A tleap script that builds the chain and sets N, CA, C and O, in Angstrom:
source leaprc.protein.ff14SB
mol = sequence {
  NMET LYS LYS VAL LEU VAL VAL ASP ASP SER
  LEU SER VAL GLY ARG GLU LEU GLY LYS ILE
  ILE THR ASP SER GLY GLU PHE GLU LEU ILE
  GLY HIE ALA LYS ASN GLY THR GLU ALA ILE
  GLN MET TYR GLN ARG VAL HIE PRO ASP ILE
  VAL CYS MET ASP MET ASN MET PRO MET MET
  ASP GLY THR THR ALA LEU ARG THR LEU VAL
  ALA LEU ASP LYS ASN ALA LYS VAL VAL MET
  VAL THR SER LEU GLY GLY VAL GLY ASP LYS
  TYR THR ILE GLU ALA ARG ARG GLN GLY GLY
  ASP PHE LYS THR LEU PRO VAL CGLY
}
set mol.1.N position { -11.242 -6.128 -44.980 }
set mol.1.CA position { -10.557 -7.063 -46.214 }
set mol.1.C position { -9.492 -6.659 -45.932 }
set mol.1.O position { -9.320 -5.459 -45.720 }
set mol.2.N position { -8.548 -7.512 -45.859 }
set mol.2.CA position { -6.674 -6.806 -45.548 }
set mol.2.C position { -6.491 -6.354 -46.864 }
set mol.2.O position { -7.116 -6.766 -47.841 }
set mol.3.N position { -5.429 -5.313 -46.861 }
set mol.3.CA position { -4.826 -4.817 -47.894 }
set mol.3.C position { -3.565 -5.183 -48.428 }
set mol.3.O position { -2.557 -4.975 -47.753 }
set mol.4.N position { -3.480 -5.745 -49.649 }
set mol.4.CA position { -2.076 -6.383 -50.020 }
set mol.4.C position { -1.541 -5.635 -51.486 }
set mol.4.O position { -2.185 -5.059 -52.363 }
set mol.5.N position { 0.078 -5.939 -51.325 }
set mol.5.CA position { 0.385 -4.783 -52.487 }
set mol.5.C position { 1.268 -6.548 -52.714 }
set mol.5.O position { 1.558 -7.390 -51.864 }
set mol.6.N position { 1.460 -6.539 -54.143 }
set mol.6.CA position { 2.037 -7.449 -54.970 }
set mol.6.C position { 3.466 -7.200 -55.317 }
set mol.6.O position { 3.536 -6.168 -55.985 }
set mol.7.N position { 4.550 -7.710 -55.134 }
set mol.7.CA position { 5.910 -6.940 -55.809 }
set mol.7.C position { 6.924 -8.266 -56.695 }
set mol.7.O position { 7.627 -9.213 -56.342 }
set mol.8.N position { 6.463 -7.613 -58.067 }
set mol.8.CA position { 7.257 -8.749 -58.630 }
set mol.8.C position { 7.438 -8.330 -60.365 }
set mol.8.O position { 6.760 -7.824 -61.259 }
set mol.9.N position { 8.567 -8.801 -60.200 }
set mol.9.CA position { 8.794 -7.830 -61.773 }
set mol.9.C position { 8.601 -8.994 -62.545 }
set mol.9.O position { 9.646 -9.208 -63.160 }
set mol.10.N position { 7.702 -9.886 -62.807 }
set mol.10.CA position { 7.056 -10.570 -63.774 }
set mol.10.C position { 5.538 -10.000 -63.766 }
set mol.10.O position { 4.940 -10.111 -62.696 }
set mol.11.N position { 4.778 -9.331 -64.979 }
set mol.11.CA position { 4.238 -8.720 -65.231 }
set mol.11.C position { 3.220 -10.246 -65.217 }
set mol.11.O position { 2.110 -9.852 -64.861 }
set mol.12.N position { 3.162 -11.569 -65.420 }
set mol.12.CA position { 2.345 -13.054 -65.819 }
set mol.12.C position { 2.184 -13.114 -64.135 }
set mol.12.O position { 1.104 -13.173 -63.547 }
set mol.13.N position { 3.683 -13.081 -63.425 }
set mol.13.CA position { 3.363 -13.219 -61.991 }
set mol.13.C position { 2.530 -12.439 -61.024 }
set mol.13.O position { 1.601 -12.754 -60.280 }
set mol.14.N position { 3.235 -11.185 -61.304 }
set mol.14.CA position { 2.119 -10.504 -60.535 }
set mol.14.C position { 0.581 -10.578 -60.988 }
set mol.14.O position { -0.196 -10.306 -60.073 }
set mol.15.N position { 0.025 -10.873 -62.142 }
set mol.15.CA position { -1.358 -11.172 -62.391 }
set mol.15.C position { -1.874 -12.251 -61.686 }
set mol.15.O position { -2.877 -12.241 -60.973 }
set mol.16.N position { -0.888 -13.491 -62.002 }
set mol.16.CA position { -1.436 -14.481 -61.225 }
set mol.16.C position { -1.761 -14.348 -59.706 }
set mol.16.O position { -2.694 -14.878 -59.102 }
set mol.17.N position { -0.632 -13.390 -59.139 }
set mol.17.CA position { -0.550 -13.424 -57.330 }
set mol.17.C position { -2.118 -12.651 -57.191 }
set mol.17.O position { -3.051 -12.971 -56.455 }
set mol.18.N position { -2.041 -11.726 -58.002 }
set mol.18.CA position { -3.133 -11.020 -57.938 }
set mol.18.C position { -4.561 -11.705 -57.929 }
set mol.18.O position { -5.455 -11.518 -57.103 }
set mol.19.N position { -4.574 -12.480 -58.954 }
set mol.19.CA position { -5.806 -13.536 -59.077 }
set mol.19.C position { -6.073 -13.962 -57.760 }
set mol.19.O position { -7.169 -13.814 -57.219 }
set mol.20.N position { -5.133 -14.466 -57.261 }
set mol.20.CA position { -5.245 -15.774 -56.434 }
set mol.20.C position { -5.728 -14.795 -54.873 }
set mol.20.O position { -6.544 -15.004 -53.975 }
set mol.21.N position { -4.828 -13.786 -55.138 }
set mol.21.CA position { -5.238 -12.969 -53.338 }
set mol.21.C position { -7.032 -12.409 -53.875 }
set mol.21.O position { -7.923 -12.542 -53.036 }
set mol.22.N position { -7.314 -11.939 -54.988 }
set mol.22.CA position { -8.764 -11.250 -55.277 }
set mol.22.C position { -9.659 -12.316 -55.026 }
set mol.22.O position { -10.686 -12.112 -54.378 }
set mol.23.N position { -9.207 -14.086 -55.735 }
set mol.23.CA position { -10.268 -14.860 -55.637 }
set mol.23.C position { -10.436 -15.086 -54.341 }
set mol.23.O position { -11.615 -15.250 -54.028 }
set mol.24.N position { -9.608 -15.156 -53.418 }
set mol.24.CA position { -9.743 -15.314 -52.005 }
set mol.24.C position { -11.060 -14.952 -51.186 }
set mol.24.O position { -11.727 -15.502 -50.309 }
set mol.25.N position { -11.108 -13.752 -51.904 }
set mol.25.CA position { -12.539 -13.326 -50.840 }
set mol.25.C position { -11.894 -12.212 -49.491 }
set mol.25.O position { -12.524 -11.268 -49.014 }
set mol.26.N position { -10.417 -12.677 -49.065 }
set mol.26.CA position { -10.718 -12.495 -47.571 }
set mol.26.C position { -9.599 -10.948 -48.311 }
set mol.26.O position { -9.261 -10.127 -47.459 }
set mol.27.N position { -9.280 -10.765 -49.306 }
set mol.27.CA position { -7.865 -10.172 -49.220 }
set mol.27.C position { -8.348 -8.799 -50.500 }
set mol.27.O position { -9.255 -8.912 -51.324 }
set mol.28.N position { -7.585 -7.778 -50.351 }
set mol.28.CA position { -7.585 -6.409 -51.433 }
set mol.28.C position { -6.606 -5.942 -52.446 }
set mol.28.O position { -5.886 -4.970 -52.217 }
set mol.29.N position { -6.544 -6.780 -53.853 }
set mol.29.CA position { -5.555 -6.005 -54.332 }
set mol.29.C position { -5.316 -4.758 -54.192 }
set mol.29.O position { -6.258 -4.163 -54.715 }
set mol.30.N position { -4.140 -3.608 -53.528 }
set mol.30.CA position { -4.301 -2.491 -53.505 }
set mol.30.C position { -3.076 -2.433 -54.853 }
set mol.30.O position { -3.685 -2.267 -55.909 }
set mol.31.N position { -1.937 -2.501 -55.021 }
set mol.31.CA position { -1.372 -2.433 -55.978 }
set mol.31.C position { 0.016 -3.091 -56.430 }
set mol.31.O position { 0.611 -3.859 -55.675 }
set mol.32.N position { 0.464 -2.781 -57.593 }
set mol.32.CA position { 1.913 -3.912 -58.109 }
set mol.32.C position { 3.200 -3.400 -58.422 }
set mol.32.O position { 3.451 -2.774 -59.452 }
set mol.33.N position { 4.107 -3.704 -57.420 }
set mol.33.CA position { 5.162 -2.569 -57.578 }
set mol.33.C position { 6.550 -4.155 -58.516 }
set mol.33.O position { 6.562 -5.378 -58.377 }
set mol.34.N position { 7.221 -3.439 -59.150 }
set mol.34.CA position { 8.123 -3.791 -60.203 }
set mol.34.C position { 9.596 -4.367 -59.810 }
set mol.34.O position { 10.500 -4.982 -60.375 }
set mol.35.N position { 9.350 -3.869 -58.638 }
set mol.35.CA position { 10.523 -4.254 -58.028 }
set mol.35.C position { 10.679 -3.453 -56.685 }
set mol.35.O position { 9.690 -2.780 -56.397 }
set mol.36.N position { 12.132 -3.379 -55.479 }
set mol.36.CA position { 11.848 -3.390 -54.060 }
set mol.36.C position { 11.994 -1.622 -53.961 }
set mol.36.O position { 11.464 -1.086 -52.988 }
set mol.37.N position { 12.613 -0.875 -54.834 }
set mol.37.CA position { 12.058 0.370 -55.111 }
set mol.37.C position { 10.913 1.127 -55.002 }
set mol.37.O position { 10.661 2.152 -54.367 }
set mol.38.N position { 10.109 0.262 -55.919 }
set mol.38.CA position { 8.642 0.862 -56.262 }
set mol.38.C position { 7.961 0.507 -55.191 }
set mol.38.O position { 7.022 1.214 -54.826 }
set mol.39.N position { 8.356 -0.809 -54.397 }
set mol.39.CA position { 7.683 -1.663 -53.160 }
set mol.39.C position { 7.483 -0.286 -51.982 }
set mol.39.O position { 6.554 0.150 -51.302 }
set mol.40.N position { 8.713 0.016 -52.175 }
set mol.40.CA position { 8.994 1.196 -50.721 }
set mol.40.C position { 8.147 2.263 -50.606 }
set mol.40.O position { 7.593 2.650 -49.576 }
set mol.41.N position { 8.047 2.855 -52.023 }
set mol.41.CA position { 7.513 4.159 -52.237 }
set mol.41.C position { 5.803 3.620 -52.284 }
set mol.41.O position { 4.877 4.383 -52.010 }
set mol.42.N position { 5.680 2.670 -52.545 }
set mol.42.CA position { 3.856 2.633 -52.646 }
set mol.42.C position { 3.837 2.184 -51.164 }
set mol.42.O position { 3.216 2.911 -50.388 }
set mol.43.N position { 4.408 1.132 -50.701 }
set mol.43.CA position { 4.265 0.878 -49.131 }
set mol.43.C position { 3.810 2.240 -48.434 }
set mol.43.O position { 2.708 2.364 -47.899 }
set mol.44.N position { 4.878 3.363 -48.503 }
set mol.44.CA position { 4.234 4.504 -47.625 }
set mol.44.C position { 3.727 5.512 -48.241 }
set mol.44.O position { 3.769 6.670 -47.824 }
set mol.45.N position { 3.041 5.016 -49.624 }
set mol.45.CA position { 1.631 5.409 -50.204 }
set mol.45.C position { 0.722 4.693 -49.823 }
set mol.45.O position { -0.087 5.577 -49.541 }
set mol.46.N position { 0.364 4.032 -49.658 }
set mol.46.CA position { -1.017 2.898 -49.604 }
set mol.46.C position { -0.867 2.414 -48.558 }
set mol.46.O position { -1.951 2.421 -47.975 }
set mol.47.N position { -0.229 2.053 -48.066 }
set mol.47.CA position { 0.068 1.261 -46.610 }
set mol.47.C position { -0.504 -0.045 -46.228 }
set mol.47.O position { -1.010 -0.427 -45.174 }
set mol.48.N position { -0.297 -0.616 -47.330 }
set mol.48.CA position { -0.793 -2.326 -47.336 }
set mol.48.C position { -1.258 -2.945 -45.776 }
set mol.48.O position { -1.478 -2.316 -44.741 }
set mol.49.N position { -1.304 -4.186 -45.997 }
set mol.49.CA position { -1.541 -4.713 -44.619 }
set mol.49.C position { -0.560 -5.697 -44.649 }
set mol.49.O position { -0.051 -6.093 -43.600 }
set mol.50.N position { -0.230 -6.145 -45.765 }
set mol.50.CA position { 0.687 -7.078 -46.213 }
set mol.50.C position { 0.904 -6.968 -47.320 }
set mol.50.O position { 0.100 -6.393 -48.054 }
set mol.51.N position { 2.441 -7.660 -47.926 }
set mol.51.CA position { 3.421 -6.964 -48.874 }
set mol.51.C position { 3.724 -8.681 -49.578 }
set mol.51.O position { 4.554 -9.323 -48.934 }
set mol.52.N position { 3.208 -9.291 -50.620 }
set mol.52.CA position { 3.775 -10.340 -51.344 }
set mol.52.C position { 4.965 -9.795 -51.999 }
set mol.52.O position { 4.936 -8.946 -52.890 }
set mol.53.N position { 6.284 -10.476 -51.375 }
set mol.53.CA position { 7.321 -10.031 -52.371 }
set mol.53.C position { 8.356 -10.840 -53.055 }
set mol.53.O position { 9.022 -11.650 -52.411 }
set mol.54.N position { 8.547 -10.645 -54.473 }
set mol.54.CA position { 9.328 -11.756 -54.904 }
set mol.54.C position { 10.509 -11.506 -54.480 }
set mol.54.O position { 10.529 -10.425 -53.891 }
set mol.55.N position { 11.803 -12.174 -54.523 }
set mol.55.CA position { 12.896 -12.307 -53.909 }
set mol.55.C position { 14.033 -11.619 -54.911 }
set mol.55.O position { 14.629 -10.593 -54.584 }
set mol.56.N position { 14.309 -12.456 -56.443 }
set mol.56.CA position { 14.830 -11.882 -57.151 }
set mol.56.C position { 14.190 -10.606 -58.124 }
set mol.56.O position { 13.056 -10.798 -58.564 }
set mol.57.N position { 14.752 -9.548 -58.410 }
set mol.57.CA position { 14.197 -8.188 -59.009 }
set mol.57.C position { 15.168 -7.330 -59.228 }
set mol.57.O position { 16.204 -7.133 -58.594 }
set mol.58.N position { 14.696 -6.772 -60.299 }
set mol.58.CA position { 16.324 -5.618 -60.886 }
set mol.58.C position { 15.622 -4.660 -59.583 }
set mol.58.O position { 14.585 -4.795 -58.933 }
set mol.59.N position { 16.824 -3.559 -59.557 }
set mol.59.CA position { 16.935 -2.412 -59.127 }
set mol.59.C position { 17.085 -2.702 -57.697 }
set mol.59.O position { 18.076 -2.192 -57.174 }
set mol.60.N position { 16.490 -3.250 -57.118 }
set mol.60.CA position { 16.462 -3.839 -55.431 }
set mol.60.C position { 15.706 -4.870 -55.337 }
set mol.60.O position { 14.476 -4.873 -55.386 }
set mol.61.N position { 16.633 -6.053 -55.157 }
set mol.61.CA position { 16.018 -7.280 -54.879 }
set mol.61.C position { 14.807 -7.232 -53.549 }
set mol.61.O position { 14.673 -6.227 -52.850 }
set mol.62.N position { 14.136 -8.259 -53.396 }
set mol.62.CA position { 13.231 -8.378 -52.528 }
set mol.62.C position { 14.238 -8.633 -50.685 }
set mol.62.O position { 13.648 -8.543 -49.609 }
set mol.63.N position { 15.345 -8.856 -50.783 }
set mol.63.CA position { 15.575 -8.968 -48.917 }
set mol.63.C position { 16.103 -7.615 -49.068 }
set mol.63.O position { 15.953 -7.039 -47.991 }
set mol.64.N position { 16.501 -7.067 -49.692 }
set mol.64.CA position { 17.083 -5.675 -49.387 }
set mol.64.C position { 15.681 -4.415 -49.282 }
set mol.64.O position { 15.583 -3.423 -48.560 }
set mol.65.N position { 14.694 -5.003 -50.375 }
set mol.65.CA position { 13.607 -4.299 -49.673 }
set mol.65.C position { 13.005 -4.263 -48.471 }
set mol.65.O position { 12.431 -3.303 -47.958 }
set mol.66.N position { 13.208 -5.704 -47.902 }
set mol.66.CA position { 12.433 -6.317 -47.214 }
set mol.66.C position { 12.819 -5.673 -46.122 }
set mol.66.O position { 12.055 -5.184 -45.290 }
set mol.67.N position { 14.473 -5.648 -46.083 }
set mol.67.CA position { 15.168 -4.727 -44.843 }
set mol.67.C position { 14.495 -3.801 -44.597 }
set mol.67.O position { 13.768 -3.784 -43.603 }
set mol.68.N position { 14.589 -2.751 -45.502 }
set mol.68.CA position { 13.884 -1.378 -45.885 }
set mol.68.C position { 13.081 -1.757 -45.247 }
set mol.68.O position { 13.439 -2.136 -44.131 }
set mol.69.N position { 11.497 -1.868 -45.617 }
set mol.69.CA position { 10.649 -2.016 -45.117 }
set mol.69.C position { 9.977 -2.240 -43.708 }
set mol.69.O position { 8.929 -1.803 -43.232 }
set mol.70.N position { 11.180 -3.272 -43.096 }
set mol.70.CA position { 11.090 -3.098 -41.392 }
set mol.70.C position { 11.851 -2.145 -40.658 }
set mol.70.O position { 11.504 -1.721 -39.556 }
set mol.71.N position { 12.915 -1.796 -41.274 }
set mol.71.CA position { 13.198 -0.656 -40.911 }
set mol.71.C position { 12.529 0.572 -40.826 }
set mol.71.O position { 12.842 1.354 -39.927 }
set mol.72.N position { 11.430 0.926 -41.838 }
set mol.72.CA position { 10.795 2.174 -42.028 }
set mol.72.C position { 9.405 1.374 -40.746 }
set mol.72.O position { 9.105 1.985 -39.720 }
set mol.73.N position { 8.775 0.034 -41.100 }
set mol.73.CA position { 7.794 -0.158 -40.355 }
set mol.73.C position { 7.691 -1.826 -39.314 }
set mol.73.O position { 6.763 -2.603 -39.536 }
set mol.74.N position { 8.727 -2.132 -38.276 }
set mol.74.CA position { 8.726 -2.849 -37.734 }
set mol.74.C position { 7.330 -3.666 -38.068 }
set mol.74.O position { 7.403 -4.866 -38.331 }
set mol.75.N position { 6.510 -3.229 -38.056 }
set mol.75.CA position { 4.820 -3.910 -37.659 }
set mol.75.C position { 4.564 -4.448 -39.424 }
set mol.75.O position { 3.604 -5.061 -39.890 }
set mol.76.N position { 5.753 -3.971 -40.085 }
set mol.76.CA position { 5.515 -4.656 -41.652 }
set mol.76.C position { 5.229 -6.060 -41.704 }
set mol.76.O position { 6.015 -6.864 -41.203 }
set mol.77.N position { 3.966 -6.494 -42.378 }
set mol.77.CA position { 4.221 -8.356 -42.663 }
set mol.77.C position { 3.885 -8.351 -44.351 }
set mol.77.O position { 3.001 -8.005 -45.135 }
set mol.78.N position { 5.672 -9.193 -44.322 }
set mol.78.CA position { 5.574 -9.411 -45.468 }
set mol.78.C position { 5.933 -10.861 -46.005 }
set mol.78.O position { 6.827 -11.524 -45.478 }
set mol.79.N position { 5.251 -11.278 -46.991 }
set mol.79.CA position { 5.516 -12.737 -47.439 }
set mol.79.C position { 6.269 -13.048 -48.756 }
set mol.79.O position { 5.890 -13.002 -49.926 }
set mol.80.N position { 7.342 -13.347 -48.248 }
set mol.80.CA position { 7.969 -13.393 -49.993 }
set mol.80.C position { 7.980 -14.732 -50.591 }
set mol.80.O position { 8.095 -15.889 -50.187 }
set mol.81.N position { 7.804 -14.089 -51.779 }
set mol.81.CA position { 7.264 -15.160 -53.052 }
set mol.81.C position { 8.644 -15.457 -53.642 }
set mol.81.O position { 9.419 -14.508 -53.768 }
set mol.82.N position { 9.039 -16.726 -54.028 }
set mol.82.CA position { 10.287 -16.737 -54.802 }
set mol.82.C position { 10.047 -18.202 -55.616 }
set mol.82.O position { 9.047 -18.875 -55.364 }
set mol.83.N position { 10.949 -18.595 -56.517 }
set mol.83.CA position { 10.876 -19.708 -57.080 }
set mol.83.C position { 12.622 -20.204 -57.271 }
set mol.83.O position { 13.057 -21.200 -57.847 }
set mol.84.N position { 13.176 -19.397 -56.748 }
set mol.84.CA position { 14.924 -19.331 -56.580 }
set mol.84.C position { 14.959 -20.723 -55.107 }
set mol.84.O position { 13.966 -20.851 -54.392 }
set mol.85.N position { 16.067 -21.497 -54.922 }
set mol.85.CA position { 16.284 -21.684 -54.272 }
set mol.85.C position { 15.288 -22.834 -53.468 }
set mol.85.O position { 14.300 -23.443 -53.882 }
set mol.86.N position { 15.952 -22.861 -52.200 }
set mol.86.CA position { 15.135 -23.879 -51.309 }
set mol.86.C position { 15.333 -23.159 -49.617 }
set mol.86.O position { 15.954 -22.176 -49.210 }
set mol.87.N position { 14.681 -23.946 -49.102 }
set mol.87.CA position { 14.103 -23.259 -47.683 }
set mol.87.C position { 15.905 -22.991 -46.811 }
set mol.87.O position { 16.153 -21.987 -46.143 }
set mol.88.N position { 16.641 -23.821 -46.988 }
set mol.88.CA position { 17.766 -23.566 -47.051 }
set mol.88.C position { 18.844 -22.645 -47.506 }
set mol.88.O position { 19.978 -22.501 -47.050 }
set mol.89.N position { 18.071 -21.874 -48.799 }
set mol.89.CA position { 18.978 -20.822 -49.633 }
set mol.89.C position { 19.698 -19.898 -48.966 }
set mol.89.O position { 19.076 -19.640 -47.935 }
set mol.90.N position { 20.878 -19.150 -49.040 }
set mol.90.CA position { 21.068 -18.374 -48.384 }
set mol.90.C position { 20.456 -16.983 -48.339 }
set mol.90.O position { 20.691 -16.092 -47.523 }
set mol.91.N position { 19.568 -16.972 -49.449 }
set mol.91.CA position { 18.436 -15.548 -49.399 }
set mol.91.C position { 16.942 -15.634 -48.491 }
set mol.91.O position { 16.256 -14.837 -47.850 }
set mol.92.N position { 16.881 -17.277 -48.891 }
set mol.92.CA position { 15.524 -17.350 -47.786 }
set mol.92.C position { 15.934 -17.176 -46.140 }
set mol.92.O position { 15.265 -16.604 -45.278 }
set mol.93.N position { 17.165 -17.810 -45.994 }
set mol.93.CA position { 17.573 -17.700 -44.564 }
set mol.93.C position { 17.455 -16.156 -44.107 }
set mol.93.O position { 16.814 -15.737 -43.144 }
set mol.94.N position { 18.385 -15.253 -45.218 }
set mol.94.CA position { 18.256 -13.872 -44.697 }
set mol.94.C position { 16.999 -13.718 -44.609 }
set mol.94.O position { 16.505 -13.281 -43.569 }
set mol.95.N position { 16.185 -14.074 -45.769 }
set mol.95.CA position { 14.356 -12.733 -45.473 }
set mol.95.C position { 14.211 -13.403 -44.166 }
set mol.95.O position { 14.370 -12.633 -43.219 }
set mol.96.N position { 13.972 -14.528 -43.884 }
set mol.96.CA position { 13.776 -14.906 -42.715 }
set mol.96.C position { 14.204 -14.293 -41.438 }
set mol.96.O position { 13.446 -13.749 -40.634 }
set mol.97.N position { 15.250 -14.402 -41.343 }
set mol.97.CA position { 15.973 -13.391 -40.477 }
set mol.97.C position { 15.445 -11.601 -40.686 }
set mol.97.O position { 15.121 -10.968 -39.682 }
set mol.98.N position { 15.427 -11.183 -41.569 }
set mol.98.CA position { 14.742 -9.552 -41.382 }
set mol.98.C position { 13.224 -9.591 -41.106 }
set mol.98.O position { 12.514 -8.585 -41.084 }
set mol.99.N position { 12.775 -10.924 -40.885 }
set mol.99.CA position { 10.883 -11.256 -40.620 }
set mol.99.C position { 10.456 -11.652 -41.597 }
set mol.99.O position { 9.235 -11.759 -41.484 }
set mol.100.N position { 10.790 -11.936 -42.512 }
set mol.100.CA position { 9.583 -12.403 -44.011 }
set mol.100.C position { 9.093 -13.621 -43.860 }
set mol.100.O position { 9.897 -14.549 -43.765 }
set mol.101.N position { 7.700 -13.879 -43.805 }
set mol.101.CA position { 7.222 -15.163 -43.836 }
set mol.101.C position { 6.664 -16.008 -45.635 }
set mol.101.O position { 5.857 -15.523 -46.429 }
set mol.102.N position { 7.379 -17.232 -45.772 }
set mol.102.CA position { 7.244 -18.170 -46.799 }
set mol.102.C position { 5.735 -18.784 -46.568 }
set mol.102.O position { 5.182 -19.110 -45.517 }
set mol.103.N position { 5.232 -18.827 -48.027 }
set mol.103.CA position { 4.368 -19.536 -47.914 }
set mol.103.C position { 3.972 -20.021 -49.327 }
set mol.103.O position { 3.968 -19.195 -50.239 }
set mol.104.N position { 3.691 -21.105 -49.529 }
set mol.104.CA position { 3.346 -21.978 -50.756 }
set mol.104.C position { 2.059 -21.603 -51.256 }
set mol.104.O position { 1.066 -21.588 -50.529 }
set mol.105.N position { 2.031 -21.253 -52.655 }
set mol.105.CA position { 0.758 -21.128 -53.413 }
set mol.105.C position { 1.062 -21.548 -54.637 }
set mol.105.O position { 2.037 -21.441 -55.382 }
set mol.106.N position { -0.706 -22.394 -54.712 }
set mol.106.CA position { -0.980 -22.803 -55.599 }
set mol.106.C position { -0.885 -21.765 -56.841 }
set mol.106.O position { -1.563 -20.757 -56.642 }
set mol.107.N position { -0.189 -21.788 -58.088 }
set mol.107.CA position { -0.121 -21.208 -59.075 }
set mol.107.C position { -0.197 -22.539 -60.292 }
set mol.107.O position { 0.497 -23.552 -60.375 }
set mol.108.N position { -1.561 -21.953 -61.325 }
set mol.108.CA position { -1.855 -22.197 -62.500 }
set mol.108.C position { -2.933 -22.844 -62.207 }
set mol.108.O position { -3.630 -23.321 -63.102 }
savepdb mol mol.pdb
quit
């Protein structure tokens, strides 16, 4: 099973993502960070295969955290999760440029 770290400042969104990940039967949820700073610390400690990262968070946003993770590990796999903007949004473009991937997830 692939190990997944969820990064989202919303507890309810983090729980929902965790449920989707766990219910798939293909992934193991190994942690939940509340911001980019926690994500970087946890990434170095638990070495996830995939990071599901929100873009808009306090302390350190997802785009900055993505840039830092890729600098630490050029093979980092990060799926950006956001309700902000659209495909052409400047944050989305920057995250794609840094190596982030975007997926549509069923919520609800």
